VEXMARNU-374091 format. One line per 5 residues: number of its first residue (from 1); their letters; for each residue y, z negated, x of N, C-alpha, C. Coordinates in steps of 0.2 Angstrom, whole numbers, plus 2048, in hexadecimal, padded with zeros to 3 digits. Layout:
REM VEXMARNU-374091
NUM) A) Y:Z:X:Y:Z:X:Y:Z:X  ... $
REM end
This chain:
REM VEXMARNU-374091
1) MATLE) 87D:6A2:6DB:87A:6A3:6E2:87C:6AA:6E4  87F:6AB:6EA:881:6B1:6ED:87A:6B5:6F0  87A:6BB:6EE:875:6C0:6F1:876:6C2:6F8  870:6C5:6FA:871:6C8:701:877:6CD:702  877:6D1:6FC:87C:6D6:6FC:883:6D3:6FC $
6) DKILG) 884:6CD:6F9:88A:6CA:6F9:88C:6C7:700  886:6C5:704:887:6C3:70B:88A:6C8:70F  887:6CE:70E:889:6D4:712:890:6D7:711  891:6D8:70A:897:6DB:708:89C:6D7:706  89B:6D0:706:8A0:6CC:704:89F:6C8:6FE $
11) EKLHN) 8A0:6C1:6FD:89E:6BE:6F7:8A3:6BF:6F2  8A0:6BF:6EC:8A4:6C1:6E6:8A8:6BA:6E4  8AE:6BA:6E6:8B1:6B3:6E6:8B4:6B2:6DF  8B4:6B8:6DB:8B7:6B6:6D4:8B2:6B3:6D0  8AC:6B2:6D2:8A7:6AE:6CE:8A6:6A7:6D2 $
16) YCSSS) 8AA:6A5:6D7:8A9:69F:6DA:8AD:699:6D7  8AA:693:6D7:8AD:68E:6D3:8AC:688:6D8  8B1:683:6D9:8B1:67E:6DD:8AD:678:6DA  8AC:673:6DE:8A8:66D:6DB:8AC:669:6D6  8B3:669:6D8:8B7:665:6D3:8B7:668:6CC $
21) EDESG) 8B6:66F:6CC:8B6:672:6C6:8AF:671:6C2  8AA:66F:6C7:8A3:66E:6C4:8A3:667:6C0  8A7:662:6C4:8A8:65C:6C0:8AB:65C:6BA  8B1:660:6BA:8B4:660:6B3:8B1:665:6AF  8AC:668:6B1:8A9:66D:6AD:8A6:66A:6A7 $
26) DEDSR) 8A3:664:6A8:8A0:661:6A2:8A5:65F:69D  8AB:65D:69F:8AF:65B:69A:8B2:662:697  8B3:667:69B:8B5:66D:698:8B0:670:693  8AA:66F:695:8A4:671:691:8A4:66D:68A  8A5:667:68B:8A5:663:685:8AB:665:681 $
31) SGDEE) 8B0:666:684:8B6:667:67F:8B7:66F:67E  8B2:672:681:8B3:679:680:8B2:67C:679  8AE:678:675:8AD:67A:66F:8B4:67A:66B  8B8:676:66D:8BE:675:66A:8C4:679:66D  8C4:679:673:8CA:67C:676:8C8:684:678 $
36) GPSKV) 8C2:686:678:8C0:68D:67A:8BE:68D:681  8BD:693:683:8BB:694:68A:8C0:693:68F  8BE:690:695:8C3:68E:69A:8C5:694:69E  8CB:693:6A1:8CD:698:6A5:8CA:698:6AC  8C9:69F:6AF:8C5:69F:6B5:8CB:6A0:6BB $
41) EAAPA) 8CA:69C:6C0:8CF:69D:6C5:8CF:6A4:6C9  8D4:6A7:6C9:8D5:6AE:6CD:8D4:6AD:6D4  8D1:6B2:6D7:8D0:6B3:6DE:8D6:6B4:6E2  8D7:6B1:6E8:8DD:6B2:6EB:8DF:6B9:6ED  8E5:6BB:6EC:8E7:6C2:6ED:8E6:6C4:6F4 $
46) DLPPI) 8E7:6C0:6F9:8E6:6C2:700:8E0:6C3:703  8DA:6C2:6FF:8D3:6C3:702:8D2:6CA:703  8CE:6CC:708:8CC:6D3:709:8C8:6D5:703  8C9:6DC:702:8C5:6DF:6FD:8BE:6DF:6FF  8BA:6E0:6FA:8B3:6E0:6FB:8B1:6E7:6FE $
51) NSWSG) 8AC:6E6:703:8A9:6EC:706:8AE:6EF:70B  8B4:6EC:70D:8B8:6EF:712:8B6:6ED:719  8B6:6F2:71D:8B4:6F2:724:8B7:6F7:729  8BB:6F4:72E:8BF:6F8:732:8BB:6FA:738  8B5:6F7:73A:8B2:6F9:740:8AD:6FF:73F $
56) SASNT) 8A8:700:743:8A4:705:743:89D:703:744  898:706:741:891:704:742:88C:70A:741  887:70A:745:882:710:744:87E:710:73E  87D:716:73B:879:717:735:872:715:736  870:710:733:869:70E:734:865:70F:72E $
61) GPKGV) 867:713:729:864:715:724:85F:71B:725  85B:71D:720:856:722:721:859:729:724  85F:72B:721:862:731:724:864:730:72B  866:72A:72D:868:729:734:862:729:739  85C:726:736:856:727:73A:854:72E:73B $
66) LEDWR) 854:732:736:852:739:736:857:73D:73B  85D:73B:73B:862:73F:73F:861:73D:746  85F:737:748:85E:735:74E:857:738:751  852:739:74C:84C:73C:74E:84D:743:750  851:747:74C:853:74E:74D:856:74F:754 $
71) RFKQL) 85B:74A:755:85E:74B:75C:85A:749:761  855:745:761:850:743:766:84C:749:767  849:74D:762:845:753:763:849:758:766  850:759:764:854:75E:767:855:75D:76E  856:757:770:857:755:778:850:757:77B $
76) EAENR) 84A:755:778:844:756:77B:842:75D:77C  844:761:777:843:769:778:848:76C:77D  84E:769:77E:852:76C:783:850:76A:78A  84D:764:78A:84A:762:791:844:766:793  840:767:78D:83A:76C:78F:83C:772:791 $
81) RELEK) 841:775:78E:844:77C:790:846:77C:797  84A:777:799:84D:776:7A0:847:775:7A5  842:771:7A3:83C:771:7A8:839:777:7A8  838:77B:7A3:835:781:7A4:838:786:7A8  83F:786:7A7:843:78B:7AC:842:789:7B3 $
86) ERVAL) 843:782:7B4:842:780:7BB:83B:782:7BE  836:781:7BA:82F:783:7BC:82E:78A:7BD  831:78F:7B9:831:796:7BA:835:798:7C1  83B:795:7C2:83F:796:7C8:83B:794:7CE  837:78E:7CE:833:78C:7D3:82D:790:7D5 $
91) AKKLT) 82A:793:7CF:825:797:7D0:827:79E:7D4  82D:7A1:7D2:82F:7A7:7D5:831:7A5:7DC  834:7A0:7DE:836:79E:7E4:82F:79E:7E9  82A:79A:7E6:824:79A:7EA:821:7A1:7EB  821:7A5:7E5:81E:7AC:7E6:822:7B0:7EB $
96) LSVKP) 828:7AF:7EC:82C:7B3:7F1:82B:7B0:7F8  82A:7A9:7F9:829:7A6:7FF:822:7A6:802  81D:7A6:7FE:816:7A5:800:813:7AB:7FF  810:7AE:804:80D:7B5:804:805:7B3:803  802:7B8:800:7FB:7B7:7FF:7F7:7B9:806 $
101) EREEK) 7F1:7B7:806:7ED:7B7:80C:7EC:7BE:80F  7EC:7C3:80A:7EB:7CA:80C:7F1:7CD:80F  7F7:7CB:80C:7FD:7CD:810:7FE:7CA:816  7FC:7C4:817:7FD:7C0:81E:7F8:7C4:823  7F2:7C6:821:7EE:7C9:825:7F1:7D0:827 $
106) EDKEH) 7F4:7D4:822:7F7:7DA:824:7FD:7D9:829  801:7D4:828:806:7D3:82C:804:7D2:833  7FE:7CE:834:7FC:7CC:83B:7F9:7D3:83E  7F6:7D7:83A:7F3:7DD:83C:7F9:7E2:83F  7FF:7E2:83B:804:7E6:83D:807:7E3:843 $
111) EVLED) 807:7DD:844:80A:7DA:84A:806:7DC:850  7FF:7DC:84F:7FB:7DE:855:7FC:7E5:856  7FD:7EA:851:7FE:7F1:852:805:7F2:856  80A:7EE:854:810:7EE:857:810:7EC:85F  80C:7E7:860:80B:7E5:867:808:7EA:86B $
116) ELNEL) 802:7ED:868:7FF:7F3:86B:803:7F9:86D  808:7FA:867:80C:800:868:811:7FF:86E  814:7F8:86E:818:7F7:873:815:7F7:87A  80F:7F5:87A:80B:7F6:881:80A:7FD:883  809:802:87D:808:809:87F:80F:80C:881 $
121) LDEDF) 814:809:87F:81B:80C:881:81D:80A:888  819:805:88A:81B:803:891:81A:809:896  81F:80A:89A:81F:80F:89F:819:80F:8A4  817:809:8A6:812:808:8AB:80B:80A:8A8  80B:807:8A1:804:809:89E:803:810:89D $
126) LLKYQ) 809:814:89B:808:81B:899:806:81F:8A0  809:81D:8A5:807:820:8AB:800:81F:8AD  7FE:819:8AC:7F7:817:8AE:7F2:81B:8A9  7F4:81B:8A2:7F0:81F:89E:7F0:826:89F  7F5:829:8A1:7F5:831:8A3:7F1:832:8A9 $
131) KQRMQ) 7F1:82E:8AE:7ED:82E:8B4:7E6:82E:8B2  7E4:829:8AE:7DD:828:8AC:7DB:82E:8A8  7DF:831:8A3:7DD:837:89F:7DC:83D:8A4  7E0:83E:8A9:7E0:844:8AD:7D9:843:8B1  7D7:83D:8B3:7D1:83C:8B7:7CB:83E:8B2 $
136) ELMAQ) 7CC:83C:8AC:7C6:83E:8A7:7C6:845:8A6  7CB:849:8A5:7CB:850:8A4:7C9:853:8AA  7CB:851:8B0:7C8:854:8B6:7C1:853:8B7  7BE:84D:8B5:7B7:84C:8B5:7B3:851:8B1  7B6:852:8AB:7B3:856:8A6:7B3:85E:8A8 $
141) MKKTP) 7B9:860:8AC:7B9:866:8AE:7B4:868:8B4  7B3:862:8B8:7AE:863:8BD:7A7:864:8BA  7A6:860:8B5:79F:861:8B2:79E:868:8AE  7A3:86B:8AC:7A3:871:8A8:7A1:877:8AD  79C:87B:8AC:79B:880:8B1:7A0:885:8B1 $
146) KFGKV) 7A1:888:8B7:7A6:88D:8B8:7A3:894:8BA  7A5:899:8B8:7A2:8A0:8BA:7A7:8A4:8BE  7AC:8A7:8BA:7B1:8AB:8BE:7AF:8B3:8BF  7A9:8B5:8BD:7A7:8BC:8BE:7A2:8BE:8B9  7A1:8C4:8B9:79C:8C7:8B4:795:8C8:8B7 $
151) HTLKT) 791:8C5:8B3:78A:8C5:8B5:786:8CA:8B2  782:8CE:8B6:77E:8D4:8B3:777:8D1:8B1  775:8D2:8AB:76E:8D0:8A9:76A:8D6:8A9  764:8D5:8AD:760:8DB:8AE:759:8DB:8AA  758:8D6:8A6:752:8D6:8A2:754:8D2:89C $
156) QDEFL) 74F:8D3:897:750:8D0:890:750:8C8:891  74B:8C6:896:74B:8BE:897:751:8BC:899  754:8BF:89E:75B:8BD:8A1:760:8BD:89B  75F:8C1:897:764:8C2:891:763:8BB:88D  75D:8BA:88B:75B:8B4:887:75D:8AD:88A $
161) NSIDK) 75B:8AD:891:75C:8A7:895:764:8A6:895  768:8AB:896:76F:8AA:897:772:8A7:891  76F:8A8:88B:771:8A5:885:76E:89E:883  768:89D:884:764:897:882:765:892:887  765:893:88D:765:88E:892:76C:88C:895 $
166) EDPKV) 771:88F:892:778:88D:894:77A:887:891  77F:884:894:782:87E:892:785:87F:88B  783:87A:886:786:87B:87F:78D:87C:87E  791:879:883:798:87A:883:79B:881:885  797:885:888:799:88B:88B:798:891:886 $
171) AVLIH) 79D:895:886:79D:89B:882:79A:8A1:887  795:8A4:884:792:8AA:888:794:8B0:885  798:8B5:888:79A:8BB:886:796:8C1:88A  793:8C5:886:78E:8CA:889:791:8D1:886  792:8D5:88B:794:8DC:88A:78D:8E1:88A $
176) IYNNS) 78C:8E4:885:787:8E9:885:78A:8F0:886  787:8F3:88B:78B:8F9:88E:786:8FF:88E  789:904:88F:785:90B:891:789:90E:896  786:90F:89C:78A:912:8A2:78D:919:8A0  78A:91C:89C:78C:923:89A:792:923:896 $
181) AKACR) 794:91D:893:79A:91D:88F:7A0:91A:893  7A6:91E:892:7AC:91D:896:7AF:916:893  7AE:915:88D:7B1:90E:88A:7AE:908:88D  7A7:909:88F:7A3:903:892:7A5:902:899  7A7:907:89D:7A9:906:8A3:7B0:903:8A3 $
186) TMDGC) 7B4:905:89F:7BB:902:89E:7BA:8FB:89C  7B5:8F9:898:7B4:8F2:896:7B2:8EE:89B  7AD:8F1:8A0:7AB:8ED:8A6:7B1:8EB:8AA  7B6:8EF:8AB:7BC:8EE:8AF:7C0:8E8:8AC  7C1:8E9:8A5:7C5:8E3:8A2:7C1:8DD:8A2 $
191) LNILA) 7BB:8DC:8A1:7B7:8D6:8A1:7B7:8D3:8A8  7B7:8D7:8AE:7B8:8D4:8B4:7BE:8D0:8B5  7C4:8D3:8B2:7CA:8CF:8B3:7CA:8C9:8AF  7C8:8C9:8A9:7C8:8C4:8A4:7C3:8BE:8A6  7BE:8C0:8AA:7B9:8BB:8AD:7BC:8B6:8B2 $
196) SDYPE) 7C1:8B9:8B6:7C4:8B5:8BB:7CA:8B1:8B7  7CD:8B3:8B2:7D2:8B0:8AE:7CF:8AA:8AA  7C9:8AB:8A7:7C5:8A6:8A3:7BF:8A4:8A6  7BF:8A0:8AC:7B9:89E:8AF:7B4:89A:8AB  7B7:896:8A6:7B2:892:8A2:7AE:896:89D $
201) IKFCR) 7B0:89D:89C:7AC:8A1:898:7A7:8A5:89D  7A0:8A5:89A:79B:8A9:89E:79B:8B0:89C  79D:8B5:8A0:79D:8BC:89F:797:8BF:8A1  794:8C3:89D:78D:8C6:89F:78E:8CE:89D  789:8D2:8A0:789:8D9:89D:781:8DB:89E $
206) IAVDI) 77F:8DF:899:778:8E1:899:778:8E8:896  774:8EC:899:773:8F3:897:770:8F4:890  772:8F9:88C:770:8F9:885:768:8FB:886  766:8FF:88B:75F:901:88B:75A:8FB:88C  75D:8F5:88F:759:8F0:890:758:8EC:88A $
211) TGLSR) 75D:8EC:886:75C:8E8:880:757:8EB:87B  755:8F1:87B:751:8F4:877:754:8F6:870  75A:8F7:870:75E:8F8:86A:75D:900:868  75E:902:862:75D:909:860:761:90E:864  75F:914:863:762:91A:867:769:91B:864 $
216) HFRID) 76A:91A:85D:771:91A:85A:775:915:85D  773:90F:85E:777:90A:860:779:90B:867  775:90E:86B:776:910:872:77C:915:873  77D:919:86E:782:91E:86E:788:91C:86B  788:919:865:78E:918:861:790:910:861 $
221) GVPAI) 78B:90C:862:78C:905:862:790:902:868  790:905:86D:793:902:873:79A:905:874  79E:901:878:79D:8FA:87B:79D:8F5:875  798:8F0:876:797:8EB:871:798:8E4:875  79B:8DF:872:79B:8D8:874:798:8D3:870 $
226) LVYKN) 794:8CF:872:791:8CA:86E:793:8C3:872  795:8BE:86E:797:8B8:870:792:8B2:86D  790:8AE:872:78B:8A9:870:78E:8A2:872  78C:89D:86E:78E:896:871:788:891:86E  786:88D:872:780:888:870:77A:88C:86D $
231) GQIIG) 779:892:870:773:896:86D:774:89A:867  77A:899:864:77C:89D:85E:781:8A2:85F  780:8A8:85B:785:8AD:85C:78B:8AB:858  791:8AC:85B:797:8AA:857:79C:8B0:857  79A:8B6:85A:79E:8BC:85A:79A:8C2:85B $
236) NFVQL) 79B:8C7:857:797:8CD:858:79B:8D3:857  79D:8D7:85C:7A2:8DC:85C:79F:8E3:85F  79D:8E7:85A:79A:8EE:85D:79F:8F4:85B  79E:8F9:85F:7A2:8FF:85F:7A9:8FE:85F  7AB:8FA:865:7B2:8F8:866:7B7:8FE:867 $
241) VTELG) 7B4:904:868:7B9:90A:869:7BD:90B:863  7BA:909:85D:7BE:909:857:7C4:904:857  7C3:8FF:85A:7C9:8FA:85B:7CD:8FB:860  7CA:8FD:866:7CE:8FD:86C:7CF:904:86F  7CB:909:86D:7CC:910:86F:7C8:911:876 $
246) DDFYA) 7C8:917:879:7C5:918:87F:7C9:915:885  7CF:915:884:7D3:912:88A:7D7:90C:888  7D5:906:88B:7D8:900:889:7D9:8FC:890  7DC:8F6:88F:7DD:8F2:895:7DA:8EB:894  7DA:8E7:899:7D8:8E0:898:7DC:8DC:893 $
251) TDVER) 7E2:8DD:893:7E7:8D9:88E:7E5:8DB:887  7E3:8E1:886:7E1:8E3:87F:7DA:8E0:87D  7D6:8DF:882:7CF:8DC:880:7D1:8D4:87F  7D5:8D2:884:7D6:8CA:883:7D9:8C9:87D  7DE:8CD:87B:7E2:8CB:874:7DD:8CC:86E $
256) FLIEY) 7D8:8D1:86F:7D3:8D2:869:7CF:8CC:869  7CC:8C9:86F:7C8:8C4:86F:7CB:8BD:86C  7D2:8BC:86E:7D5:8B6:86C:7D7:8B6:865  7D8:8BC:862:7D9:8BD:85B:7D3:8BB:857  7CD:8BC:859:7C7:8BA:856:7C4:8B3:858 $
261) GMLPE) 7C8:8B0:85C:7C6:8A9:85E:7C1:8A9:863  7BF:8AE:867:7BA:8AE:86C:7BD:8AC:873  7C3:8AC:874:7C6:8AA:87A:7CB:8A5:878  7CC:89F:87C:7D2:89A:87B:7D8:89D:87D  7DD:89B:879:7E4:89D:87B:7E7:89A:881 $
266) K) 7EA:89D:885:7ED:89A:88B:7F3:896:88A $
REM end
């Protein structure tokens, strides 16, 4: 009886016997004791050899299964890498195209500022703004007291009131003089000129005898200039002859006071 291997690889024909041989087999077996073993019929020479196959078939053995599994995992890994690359590329694209809320808010603020700037650059708006600003400055100038001359203070109360009761924005410049000193008379002439040039400054003068200062100050300390603002002294210049000499001009006094910040630069 042929086995499964014989069915797949081809029957072993050299062991095949026909039915007629079976019938005569008894006789041969009977006479076999006398004549010896019977001859076996040879297989035809033109039959194909065992296990010969000219086609192709996939390997379904254990090695083939393992190879297919490895190939499957390799393709799976490659697909995973491709998907990861696409995911990274998509994330970068979204990062570049989608702005966070903070940046969008800043962009809107910039747009608003640009619109306001464009409005400021408008010629009509600038003219309107300049006109409004000039009106505001003129109103402020009208509110600021004007003087234009030197006021002589005759008592200590007038001296104190000229400082404490004046507008806090006004600078009060007081010349302490002695009529017997030539430099004091020169200083009076210079301050009369500066008072008209700086009407927003309050120029005053007071005799050294009224102030109650010492005899030494009356002789060597004059001419002296004290400057107050908002009730506080901001400048104290005594014995100015050491700085200006006995003979000086209004421009010399002006330059000296500007240098120390007591007068605004024109």
